[in-house]
N, C-alpha and C positions, 0 to 999 in steps of 0.2 A: 504494500500500500504506500502511496505517495501523498504528501500534503503540498499543495501549491497555493501561492498567494494569488487571489483573483484580481484581474485587471479590469474586468467589466462589472457593471452594476447589475446585481441580481439579488433576489430575496433569499433570506435564510430559510432553510427547509424544515426547521423545527415547527411543529404544528401551531403553537401559540405565539411564535416570535414574529415581530413586524420589522426587524432590523435588516440592514443590507448585509449580505454575506461577504466575508473577507477572505475566506479560505475554502479550498476545494479538496476533498478527499477522493483520490482516484485509485482504482484497482491496479494491480501489477501490469495488466495488459495495456494500460494507458488510455483506455477508451473513456473520454471525458463525458460521453453521453450517459454513462452509468456511474455517475459521481454523486457525492453528497456535498452540498454547499452550506457552510455554517458561518455565523457571525462570531466575533471574538468573545462576546458574552456567553454564547451557548457552548463554545469550545472550553471556556474556563469552567463552566458548570459541569460539563461532561468529564473534564479532567479530574475535578474534585470527586465526582461519583465513582469514577474508575479507580481512583486512589484508595477508596474505601474497600474495594474488592481485591485489587492486585497491589501488593506492597512488596518491593524488592527486599531481599535479605541483606543485612549489613555484612561487610567483610569481617573476617576474624580479626580480633584485636591483637596485634603483634607486640604491643608495648606492655601488656599485663601478663606476659608469660611467667610461669614459675621458674625459679632458678634450676638449672640442670636439664631443662627441656630444650630440644632443638640444638642450637649452636653451642 
């Protein structure tokens, strides 16, 4: 999936949103006819909701190793 900045004026495709879309989500094949156009506000809301479901794991802490482990 690719995210592109829109250069043309088009409506956000969220059902209740009346804003102008700023970004376009396009599938890997690059066919812009099958894309999703969203405004910045809707992307921020979507990002927050996705963050509640998918959270990356933090890396192992290398500074708090017990003595004698590793090196």
